[in-house]
mmCIF file of the N, C-alpha and C atoms, coordinates in Angstrom:
data_MODEL
# 
_entry.id   MODEL 
# 
loop_
_atom_site.group_PDB 
_atom_site.id 
_atom_site.type_symbol 
_atom_site.label_atom_id 
_atom_site.label_alt_id 
_atom_site.label_comp_id 
_atom_site.label_asym_id 
_atom_site.label_entity_id 
_atom_site.label_seq_id 
_atom_site.pdbx_PDB_ins_code 
_atom_site.Cartn_x 
_atom_site.Cartn_y 
_atom_site.Cartn_z 
_atom_site.occupancy 
_atom_site.B_iso_or_equiv 
_atom_site.pdbx_formal_charge 
_atom_site.auth_seq_id 
_atom_site.auth_comp_id 
_atom_site.auth_asym_id 
_atom_site.auth_atom_id 
_atom_site.pdbx_PDB_model_num 
ATOM 1   N N  . MET A 1 1  ? 4.976   -12.445 5.440   1.00 0.00 ? 1  MET A N  1 
ATOM 2   C CA . MET A 1 1  ? 5.122   -10.974 6.034   1.00 0.00 ? 1  MET A CA 1 
ATOM 3   C C  . MET A 1 1  ? 6.259   -11.185 7.854   1.00 0.00 ? 1  MET A C  1 
ATOM 4   N N  . GLU A 1 2  ? 6.903   -10.159 7.447   1.00 0.00 ? 2  GLU A N  1 
ATOM 5   C CA . GLU A 1 2  ? 7.643   -9.589  7.913   1.00 0.00 ? 2  GLU A CA 1 
ATOM 6   C C  . GLU A 1 2  ? 8.493   -8.891  8.463   1.00 0.00 ? 2  GLU A C  1 
ATOM 7   N N  . ASN A 1 3  ? 8.652   -7.674  9.659   1.00 0.00 ? 3  ASN A N  1 
ATOM 8   C CA . ASN A 1 3  ? 9.117   -6.847  9.796   1.00 0.00 ? 3  ASN A CA 1 
ATOM 9   C C  . ASN A 1 3  ? 10.596  -6.666  9.122   1.00 0.00 ? 3  ASN A C  1 
ATOM 10  N N  . VAL A 1 4  ? 11.001  -5.005  9.255   1.00 0.00 ? 4  VAL A N  1 
ATOM 11  C CA . VAL A 1 4  ? 12.595  -5.845  8.457   1.00 0.00 ? 4  VAL A CA 1 
ATOM 12  C C  . VAL A 1 4  ? 12.595  -4.098  8.586   1.00 0.00 ? 4  VAL A C  1 
ATOM 13  N N  . ASP A 1 5  ? 13.945  -3.854  8.986   1.00 0.00 ? 5  ASP A N  1 
ATOM 14  C CA . ASP A 1 5  ? 15.217  -2.359  9.300   1.00 0.00 ? 5  ASP A CA 1 
ATOM 15  C C  . ASP A 1 5  ? 14.790  -1.715  7.630   1.00 0.00 ? 5  ASP A C  1 
ATOM 16  N N  . VAL A 1 6  ? 15.305  -0.565  7.413   1.00 0.00 ? 6  VAL A N  1 
ATOM 17  C CA . VAL A 1 6  ? 15.029  0.133   5.936   1.00 0.00 ? 6  VAL A CA 1 
ATOM 18  C C  . VAL A 1 6  ? 15.976  -0.539  5.009   1.00 0.00 ? 6  VAL A C  1 
ATOM 19  N N  . ALA A 1 7  ? 17.595  -0.850  5.719   1.00 0.00 ? 7  ALA A N  1 
ATOM 20  C CA . ALA A 1 7  ? 18.565  -0.983  4.646   1.00 0.00 ? 7  ALA A CA 1 
ATOM 21  C C  . ALA A 1 7  ? 18.276  -2.924  4.321   1.00 0.00 ? 7  ALA A C  1 
ATOM 22  N N  . GLU A 1 8  ? 17.291  -3.133  5.086   1.00 0.00 ? 8  GLU A N  1 
ATOM 23  C CA . GLU A 1 8  ? 17.221  -4.764  4.340   1.00 0.00 ? 8  GLU A CA 1 
ATOM 24  C C  . GLU A 1 8  ? 15.983  -4.675  3.755   1.00 0.00 ? 8  GLU A C  1 
ATOM 25  N N  . TYR A 1 9  ? 14.605  -3.809  3.435   1.00 0.00 ? 9  TYR A N  1 
ATOM 26  C CA . TYR A 1 9  ? 13.995  -3.477  2.680   1.00 0.00 ? 9  TYR A CA 1 
ATOM 27  C C  . TYR A 1 9  ? 14.721  -3.250  1.521   1.00 0.00 ? 9  TYR A C  1 
ATOM 28  N N  . ASN A 1 10 ? 15.683  -1.984  1.533   1.00 0.00 ? 10 ASN A N  1 
ATOM 29  C CA . ASN A 1 10 ? 16.081  -1.543  0.449   1.00 0.00 ? 10 ASN A CA 1 
ATOM 30  C C  . ASN A 1 10 ? 16.907  -2.771  -0.394  1.00 0.00 ? 10 ASN A C  1 
ATOM 31  N N  . LYS A 1 11 ? 17.716  -3.195  0.405   1.00 0.00 ? 11 LYS A N  1 
ATOM 32  C CA . LYS A 1 11 ? 18.275  -4.573  -0.425  1.00 0.00 ? 11 LYS A CA 1 
ATOM 33  C C  . LYS A 1 11 ? 17.240  -5.206  -0.812  1.00 0.00 ? 11 LYS A C  1 
ATOM 34  N N  . ALA A 1 12 ? 16.669  -6.086  -0.005  1.00 0.00 ? 12 ALA A N  1 
ATOM 35  C CA . ALA A 1 12 ? 15.137  -6.683  -0.781  1.00 0.00 ? 12 ALA A CA 1 
ATOM 36  C C  . ALA A 1 12 ? 15.111  -6.027  -2.119  1.00 0.00 ? 12 ALA A C  1 
ATOM 37  N N  . LEU A 1 13 ? 14.358  -4.615  -1.744  1.00 0.00 ? 13 LEU A N  1 
ATOM 38  C CA . LEU A 1 13 ? 13.953  -4.219  -3.414  1.00 0.00 ? 13 LEU A CA 1 
ATOM 39  C C  . LEU A 1 13 ? 14.935  -4.534  -4.410  1.00 0.00 ? 13 LEU A C  1 
ATOM 40  N N  . ARG A 1 14 ? 15.833  -4.397  -4.182  1.00 0.00 ? 14 ARG A N  1 
ATOM 41  C CA . ARG A 1 14 ? 17.003  -4.025  -5.244  1.00 0.00 ? 14 ARG A CA 1 
ATOM 42  C C  . ARG A 1 14 ? 16.536  -5.597  -5.628  1.00 0.00 ? 14 ARG A C  1 
ATOM 43  N N  . GLU A 1 15 ? 17.236  -6.182  -4.465  1.00 0.00 ? 15 GLU A N  1 
ATOM 44  C CA . GLU A 1 15 ? 18.007  -7.728  -5.274  1.00 0.00 ? 15 GLU A CA 1 
ATOM 45  C C  . GLU A 1 15 ? 16.330  -8.729  -5.810  1.00 0.00 ? 15 GLU A C  1 
ATOM 46  N N  . ASN A 1 16 ? 14.966  -8.643  -5.438  1.00 0.00 ? 16 ASN A N  1 
ATOM 47  C CA . ASN A 1 16 ? 14.205  -9.414  -5.645  1.00 0.00 ? 16 ASN A CA 1 
ATOM 48  C C  . ASN A 1 16 ? 12.860  -8.412  -5.097  1.00 0.00 ? 16 ASN A C  1 
ATOM 49  N N  . PRO A 1 17 ? 12.780  -7.558  -6.104  1.00 0.00 ? 17 PRO A N  1 
ATOM 50  C CA . PRO A 1 17 ? 11.220  -6.774  -5.662  1.00 0.00 ? 17 PRO A CA 1 
ATOM 51  C C  . PRO A 1 17 ? 9.890   -7.371  -5.816  1.00 0.00 ? 17 PRO A C  1 
ATOM 52  N N  . GLU A 1 18 ? 10.323  -8.554  -6.004  1.00 0.00 ? 18 GLU A N  1 
ATOM 53  C CA . GLU A 1 18 ? 9.006   -9.126  -6.069  1.00 0.00 ? 18 GLU A CA 1 
ATOM 54  C C  . GLU A 1 18 ? 8.198   -9.162  -4.995  1.00 0.00 ? 18 GLU A C  1 
ATOM 55  N N  . ILE A 1 19 ? 9.349   -9.695  -4.333  1.00 0.00 ? 19 ILE A N  1 
ATOM 56  C CA . ILE A 1 19 ? 8.708   -10.308 -2.822  1.00 0.00 ? 19 ILE A CA 1 
ATOM 57  C C  . ILE A 1 19 ? 8.735   -9.171  -2.164  1.00 0.00 ? 19 ILE A C  1 
ATOM 58  N N  . CYS A 1 20 ? 8.935   -7.692  -2.216  1.00 0.00 ? 20 CYS A N  1 
ATOM 59  C CA . CYS A 1 20 ? 8.238   -6.485  -1.709  1.00 0.00 ? 20 CYS A CA 1 
ATOM 60  C C  . CYS A 1 20 ? 7.106   -5.724  -2.078  1.00 0.00 ? 20 CYS A C  1 
ATOM 61  N N  . ARG A 1 21 ? 5.573   -6.032  -1.757  1.00 0.00 ? 21 ARG A N  1 
ATOM 62  C CA . ARG A 1 21 ? 4.677   -5.169  -1.614  1.00 0.00 ? 21 ARG A CA 1 
ATOM 63  C C  . ARG A 1 21 ? 4.152   -5.292  -2.889  1.00 0.00 ? 21 ARG A C  1 
ATOM 64  N N  . PRO A 1 22 ? 4.214   -6.773  -3.705  1.00 0.00 ? 22 PRO A N  1 
ATOM 65  C CA . PRO A 1 22 ? 4.021   -6.791  -5.210  1.00 0.00 ? 22 PRO A CA 1 
ATOM 66  C C  . PRO A 1 22 ? 2.682   -6.353  -5.581  1.00 0.00 ? 22 PRO A C  1 
ATOM 67  N N  . PHE A 1 23 ? 1.912   -6.324  -5.032  1.00 0.00 ? 23 PHE A N  1 
ATOM 68  C CA . PHE A 1 23 ? 0.653   -5.599  -5.346  1.00 0.00 ? 23 PHE A CA 1 
ATOM 69  C C  . PHE A 1 23 ? 0.649   -4.085  -5.964  1.00 0.00 ? 23 PHE A C  1 
ATOM 70  N N  . VAL A 1 24 ? 1.228   -3.310  -4.960  1.00 0.00 ? 24 VAL A N  1 
ATOM 71  C CA . VAL A 1 24 ? 1.309   -2.368  -5.712  1.00 0.00 ? 24 VAL A CA 1 
ATOM 72  C C  . VAL A 1 24 ? 2.652   -1.900  -6.153  1.00 0.00 ? 24 VAL A C  1 
ATOM 73  N N  . SER A 1 25 ? 3.564   -2.643  -6.297  1.00 0.00 ? 25 SER A N  1 
ATOM 74  C CA . SER A 1 25 ? 4.593   -2.373  -6.949  1.00 0.00 ? 25 SER A CA 1 
ATOM 75  C C  . SER A 1 25 ? 4.323   -2.677  -8.532  1.00 0.00 ? 25 SER A C  1 
ATOM 76  N N  . GLU A 1 26 ? 3.336   -3.735  -8.891  1.00 0.00 ? 26 GLU A N  1 
ATOM 77  C CA . GLU A 1 26 ? 2.928   -3.830  -10.537 1.00 0.00 ? 26 GLU A CA 1 
ATOM 78  C C  . GLU A 1 26 ? 1.930   -2.398  -10.818 1.00 0.00 ? 26 GLU A C  1 
ATOM 79  N N  . ILE A 1 27 ? 1.747   -1.578  -10.242 1.00 0.00 ? 27 ILE A N  1 
ATOM 80  C CA . ILE A 1 27 ? 0.705   -0.430  -10.464 1.00 0.00 ? 27 ILE A CA 1 
ATOM 81  C C  . ILE A 1 27 ? 2.100   0.691   -10.053 1.00 0.00 ? 27 ILE A C  1 
ATOM 82  N N  . GLY A 1 28 ? 2.931   0.260   -10.602 1.00 0.00 ? 28 GLY A N  1 
ATOM 83  C CA . GLY A 1 28 ? 4.179   1.637   -10.225 1.00 0.00 ? 28 GLY A CA 1 
ATOM 84  C C  . GLY A 1 28 ? 4.978   1.816   -8.934  1.00 0.00 ? 28 GLY A C  1 
ATOM 85  N N  . ASP A 1 29 ? 4.301   1.009   -7.775  1.00 0.00 ? 29 ASP A N  1 
ATOM 86  C CA . ASP A 1 29 ? 5.010   2.011   -6.444  1.00 0.00 ? 29 ASP A CA 1 
ATOM 87  C C  . ASP A 1 29 ? 5.985   1.425   -6.017  1.00 0.00 ? 29 ASP A C  1 
ATOM 88  N N  . MET A 1 30 ? 7.089   2.326   -6.071  1.00 0.00 ? 30 MET A N  1 
ATOM 89  C CA . MET A 1 30 ? 8.635   1.202   -6.081  1.00 0.00 ? 30 MET A CA 1 
ATOM 90  C C  . MET A 1 30 ? 9.022   2.146   -4.888  1.00 0.00 ? 30 MET A C  1 
ATOM 91  N N  . ARG A 1 31 ? 8.726   2.283   -3.546  1.00 0.00 ? 31 ARG A N  1 
ATOM 92  C CA . ARG A 1 31 ? 9.193   3.475   -2.914  1.00 0.00 ? 31 ARG A CA 1 
ATOM 93  C C  . ARG A 1 31 ? 10.500  2.338   -2.113  1.00 0.00 ? 31 ARG A C  1 
ATOM 94  N N  . SER A 1 32 ? 10.825  3.516   -1.652  1.00 0.00 ? 32 SER A N  1 
ATOM 95  C CA . SER A 1 32 ? 12.068  2.801   -0.990  1.00 0.00 ? 32 SER A CA 1 
ATOM 96  C C  . SER A 1 32 ? 11.790  2.873   0.482   1.00 0.00 ? 32 SER A C  1 
ATOM 97  N N  . GLY A 1 33 ? 12.626  2.248   1.974   1.00 0.00 ? 33 GLY A N  1 
ATOM 98  C CA . GLY A 1 33 ? 11.964  1.730   3.009   1.00 0.00 ? 33 GLY A CA 1 
ATOM 99  C C  . GLY A 1 33 ? 11.395  3.634   3.386   1.00 0.00 ? 33 GLY A C  1 
ATOM 100 N N  . GLU A 1 34 ? 13.100  4.331   3.282   1.00 0.00 ? 34 GLU A N  1 
ATOM 101 C CA . GLU A 1 34 ? 12.442  5.747   3.456   1.00 0.00 ? 34 GLU A CA 1 
ATOM 102 C C  . GLU A 1 34 ? 11.112  6.347   3.569   1.00 0.00 ? 34 GLU A C  1 
ATOM 103 N N  . GLU A 1 35 ? 11.034  6.310   2.089   1.00 0.00 ? 35 GLU A N  1 
ATOM 104 C CA . GLU A 1 35 ? 9.888   6.786   1.240   1.00 0.00 ? 35 GLU A CA 1 
ATOM 105 C C  . GLU A 1 35 ? 8.897   6.508   1.915   1.00 0.00 ? 35 GLU A C  1 
ATOM 106 N N  . LEU A 1 36 ? 8.622   4.969   1.961   1.00 0.00 ? 36 LEU A N  1 
ATOM 107 C CA . LEU A 1 36 ? 7.768   4.132   3.414   1.00 0.00 ? 36 LEU A CA 1 
ATOM 108 C C  . LEU A 1 36 ? 7.235   5.021   4.102   1.00 0.00 ? 36 LEU A C  1 
ATOM 109 N N  . LEU A 1 37 ? 8.521   4.836   5.325   1.00 0.00 ? 37 LEU A N  1 
ATOM 110 C CA . LEU A 1 37 ? 8.507   5.489   6.529   1.00 0.00 ? 37 LEU A CA 1 
ATOM 111 C C  . LEU A 1 37 ? 8.109   6.782   6.560   1.00 0.00 ? 37 LEU A C  1 
ATOM 112 N N  . SER A 1 38 ? 8.344   7.880   5.512   1.00 0.00 ? 38 SER A N  1 
ATOM 113 C CA . SER A 1 38 ? 7.565   9.115   5.628   1.00 0.00 ? 38 SER A CA 1 
ATOM 114 C C  . SER A 1 38 ? 6.224   9.358   4.974   1.00 0.00 ? 38 SER A C  1 
ATOM 115 N N  . ASP A 1 39 ? 6.082   8.547   4.335   1.00 0.00 ? 39 ASP A N  1 
ATOM 116 C CA . ASP A 1 39 ? 4.613   8.550   3.947   1.00 0.00 ? 39 ASP A CA 1 
ATOM 117 C C  . ASP A 1 39 ? 3.802   7.267   4.728   1.00 0.00 ? 39 ASP A C  1 
ATOM 118 N N  . CYS A 1 40 ? 3.848   7.154   5.783   1.00 0.00 ? 40 CYS A N  1 
ATOM 119 C CA . CYS A 1 40 ? 3.248   6.090   5.870   1.00 0.00 ? 40 CYS A CA 1 
ATOM 120 C C  . CYS A 1 40 ? 1.954   6.558   6.621   1.00 0.00 ? 40 CYS A C  1 
ATOM 121 N N  . ASN A 1 41 ? 2.062   7.806   7.502   1.00 0.00 ? 41 ASN A N  1 
ATOM 122 C CA . ASN A 1 41 ? 0.424   8.474   8.021   1.00 0.00 ? 41 ASN A CA 1 
ATOM 123 C C  . ASN A 1 41 ? -0.471  8.768   6.570   1.00 0.00 ? 41 ASN A C  1 
ATOM 124 N N  . ARG A 1 42 ? 0.362   9.406   5.263   1.00 0.00 ? 42 ARG A N  1 
ATOM 125 C CA . ARG A 1 42 ? -0.613  9.652   4.162   1.00 0.00 ? 42 ARG A CA 1 
ATOM 126 C C  . ARG A 1 42 ? -1.191  8.448   4.202   1.00 0.00 ? 42 ARG A C  1 
ATOM 127 N N  . ASP A 1 43 ? -0.817  7.515   3.702   1.00 0.00 ? 43 ASP A N  1 
ATOM 128 C CA . ASP A 1 43 ? -1.311  5.958   3.438   1.00 0.00 ? 43 ASP A CA 1 
ATOM 129 C C  . ASP A 1 43 ? -1.975  5.699   4.155   1.00 0.00 ? 43 ASP A C  1 
ATOM 130 N N  . CYS A 1 44 ? -1.801  5.353   5.345   1.00 0.00 ? 44 CYS A N  1 
ATOM 131 C CA . CYS A 1 44 ? -2.631  5.666   6.237   1.00 0.00 ? 44 CYS A CA 1 
ATOM 132 C C  . CYS A 1 44 ? -3.803  6.432   6.166   1.00 0.00 ? 44 CYS A C  1 
ATOM 133 N N  . LEU A 1 45 ? -3.995  7.271   6.404   1.00 0.00 ? 45 LEU A N  1 
ATOM 134 C CA . LEU A 1 45 ? -5.322  8.122   6.153   1.00 0.00 ? 45 LEU A CA 1 
ATOM 135 C C  . LEU A 1 45 ? -6.095  7.686   4.901   1.00 0.00 ? 45 LEU A C  1 
ATOM 136 N N  . PHE A 1 46 ? -5.457  7.521   3.506   1.00 0.00 ? 46 PHE A N  1 
ATOM 137 C CA . PHE A 1 46 ? -6.236  7.489   2.656   1.00 0.00 ? 46 PHE A CA 1 
ATOM 138 C C  . PHE A 1 46 ? -6.797  6.204   2.683   1.00 0.00 ? 46 PHE A C  1 
ATOM 139 N N  . ASN A 1 47 ? -6.171  5.066   3.165   1.00 0.00 ? 47 ASN A N  1 
ATOM 140 C CA . ASN A 1 47 ? -6.561  4.231   3.397   1.00 0.00 ? 47 ASN A CA 1 
ATOM 141 C C  . ASN A 1 47 ? -7.998  4.247   4.159   1.00 0.00 ? 47 ASN A C  1 
ATOM 142 N N  . GLU A 1 48 ? -7.762  4.677   5.200   1.00 0.00 ? 48 GLU A N  1 
ATOM 143 C CA . GLU A 1 48 ? -9.318  4.841   6.221   1.00 0.00 ? 48 GLU A CA 1 
ATOM 144 C C  . GLU A 1 48 ? -10.130 5.974   5.432   1.00 0.00 ? 48 GLU A C  1 
ATOM 145 N N  . CYS A 1 49 ? -9.982  6.658   4.646   1.00 0.00 ? 49 CYS A N  1 
ATOM 146 C CA . CYS A 1 49 ? -10.754 7.169   3.373   1.00 0.00 ? 49 CYS A CA 1 
ATOM 147 C C  . CYS A 1 49 ? -11.182 6.219   2.812   1.00 0.00 ? 49 CYS A C  1 
ATOM 148 N N  . PHE A 1 50 ? -10.470 5.745   1.614   1.00 0.00 ? 50 PHE A N  1 
ATOM 149 C CA . PHE A 1 50 ? -10.971 4.635   0.800   1.00 0.00 ? 50 PHE A CA 1 
ATOM 150 C C  . PHE A 1 50 ? -11.593 3.464   1.467   1.00 0.00 ? 50 PHE A C  1 
ATOM 151 N N  . GLU A 1 51 ? -11.638 3.492   2.827   1.00 0.00 ? 51 GLU A N  1 
ATOM 152 C CA . GLU A 1 51 ? -12.688 2.445   4.181   1.00 0.00 ? 51 GLU A CA 1 
ATOM 153 C C  . GLU A 1 51 ? -13.831 2.766   3.868   1.00 0.00 ? 51 GLU A C  1 
ATOM 154 N N  . SER A 1 52 ? -13.927 4.100   4.720   1.00 0.00 ? 52 SER A N  1 
ATOM 155 C CA . SER A 1 52 ? -15.562 4.751   4.628   1.00 0.00 ? 52 SER A CA 1 
ATOM 156 C C  . SER A 1 52 ? -15.786 4.692   3.325   1.00 0.00 ? 52 SER A C  1 
ATOM 157 N N  . TRP A 1 53 ? -15.173 5.427   2.361   1.00 0.00 ? 53 TRP A N  1 
ATOM 158 C CA . TRP A 1 53 ? -16.380 5.877   1.072   1.00 0.00 ? 53 TRP A CA 1 
ATOM 159 C C  . TRP A 1 53 ? -16.632 4.183   0.792   1.00 0.00 ? 53 TRP A C  1 
ATOM 160 N N  . THR A 1 54 ? -15.971 2.632   0.696   1.00 0.00 ? 54 THR A N  1 
ATOM 161 C CA . THR A 1 54 ? -16.625 1.851   0.069   1.00 0.00 ? 54 THR A CA 1 
ATOM 162 C C  . THR A 1 54 ? -17.969 1.674   0.748   1.00 0.00 ? 54 THR A C  1 
ATOM 163 N N  . LYS A 1 55 ? -17.718 1.889   2.261   1.00 0.00 ? 55 LYS A N  1 
ATOM 164 C CA . LYS A 1 55 ? -18.982 1.372   2.735   1.00 0.00 ? 55 LYS A CA 1 
ATOM 165 C C  . LYS A 1 55 ? -19.974 2.299   3.002   1.00 0.00 ? 55 LYS A C  1 
ATOM 166 N N  . SER A 1 56 ? -19.776 3.770   2.484   1.00 0.00 ? 56 SER A N  1 
ATOM 167 C CA . SER A 1 56 ? -21.464 4.417   2.768   1.00 0.00 ? 56 SER A CA 1 
ATOM 168 C C  . SER A 1 56 ? -22.243 3.707   1.638   1.00 0.00 ? 56 SER A C  1 
ATOM 169 N N  . GLU A 1 57 ? -23.252 4.079   2.237   1.00 0.00 ? 57 GLU A N  1 
ATOM 170 C CA . GLU A 1 57 ? -25.125 3.354   1.648   1.00 0.00 ? 57 GLU A CA 1 
ATOM 171 C C  . GLU A 1 57 ? -24.597 3.672   0.120   1.00 0.00 ? 57 GLU A C  1 
ATOM 172 N N  . GLU A 1 58 ? -24.587 5.054   -0.466  1.00 0.00 ? 58 GLU A N  1 
ATOM 173 C CA . GLU A 1 58 ? -24.554 5.342   -1.665  1.00 0.00 ? 58 GLU A CA 1 
ATOM 174 C C  . GLU A 1 58 ? -23.926 4.840   -2.565  1.00 0.00 ? 58 GLU A C  1 
ATOM 175 N N  . VAL A 1 59 ? -22.184 4.049   -2.320  1.00 0.00 ? 59 VAL A N  1 
ATOM 176 C CA . VAL A 1 59 ? -21.749 3.457   -2.965  1.00 0.00 ? 59 VAL A CA 1 
ATOM 177 C C  . VAL A 1 59 ? -21.896 2.217   -2.625  1.00 0.00 ? 59 VAL A C  1 
ATOM 178 N N  . ALA A 1 60 ? -22.624 1.856   -1.946  1.00 0.00 ? 60 ALA A N  1 
ATOM 179 C CA . ALA A 1 60 ? -22.676 0.506   -1.656  1.00 0.00 ? 60 ALA A CA 1 
ATOM 180 C C  . ALA A 1 60 ? -24.483 -0.408  -2.738  1.00 0.00 ? 60 ALA A C  1 
ATOM 181 N N  . SER A 1 61 ? -24.941 0.831   -3.212  1.00 0.00 ? 61 SER A N  1 
ATOM 182 C CA . SER A 1 61 ? -25.544 0.517   -3.008  1.00 0.00 ? 61 SER A CA 1 
ATOM 183 C C  . SER A 1 61 ? -25.981 0.692   -4.717  1.00 0.00 ? 61 SER A C  1 
ATOM 184 N N  . ALA A 1 62 ? -25.338 1.366   -5.519  1.00 0.00 ? 62 ALA A N  1 
ATOM 185 C CA . ALA A 1 62 ? -24.400 1.732   -6.533  1.00 0.00 ? 62 ALA A CA 1 
ATOM 186 C C  . ALA A 1 62 ? -23.665 0.735   -6.587  1.00 0.00 ? 62 ALA A C  1 
ATOM 187 N N  . CYS A 1 63 ? -22.829 -0.246  -6.331  1.00 0.00 ? 63 CYS A N  1 
ATOM 188 C CA . CYS A 1 63 ? -21.971 -1.023  -7.397  1.00 0.00 ? 63 CYS A CA 1 
ATOM 189 C C  . CYS A 1 63 ? -23.027 -2.065  -7.669  1.00 0.00 ? 63 CYS A C  1 
ATOM 190 N N  . PRO A 1 64 ? -22.288 -2.814  -8.405  1.00 0.00 ? 64 PRO A N  1 
ATOM 191 C CA . PRO A 1 64 ? -22.864 -4.241  -9.460  1.00 0.00 ? 64 PRO A CA 1 
ATOM 192 C C  . PRO A 1 64 ? -22.384 -5.493  -8.824  1.00 0.00 ? 64 PRO A C  1 
ATOM 193 N N  . LEU A 1 65 ? -21.344 -5.038  -7.810  1.00 0.00 ? 65 LEU A N  1 
ATOM 194 C CA . LEU A 1 65 ? -21.020 -6.536  -7.645  1.00 0.00 ? 65 LEU A CA 1 
ATOM 195 C C  . LEU A 1 65 ? -22.019 -6.770  -6.164  1.00 0.00 ? 65 LEU A C  1 
ATOM 196 N N  . ARG A 1 66 ? -22.607 -5.943  -5.658  1.00 0.00 ? 66 ARG A N  1 
ATOM 197 C CA . ARG A 1 66 ? -23.404 -6.680  -4.344  1.00 0.00 ? 66 ARG A CA 1 
ATOM 198 C C  . ARG A 1 66 ? -24.553 -7.669  -4.465  1.00 0.00 ? 66 ARG A C  1 
# 
């Protein structure tokens, strides 16, 4: 993984989409570099909420994988 600017990311997304966030692109997230920067605060909030949700005792005890 490496940091790239928006133009470089967009070029890679056009030419080699499989190297740009491969997991989320498989589920349909093909946002441009501009969109990712614009949405980064919202994405971080979602990740924090999801992380705390999965760590709750209620959820953990209901999870069959534990």
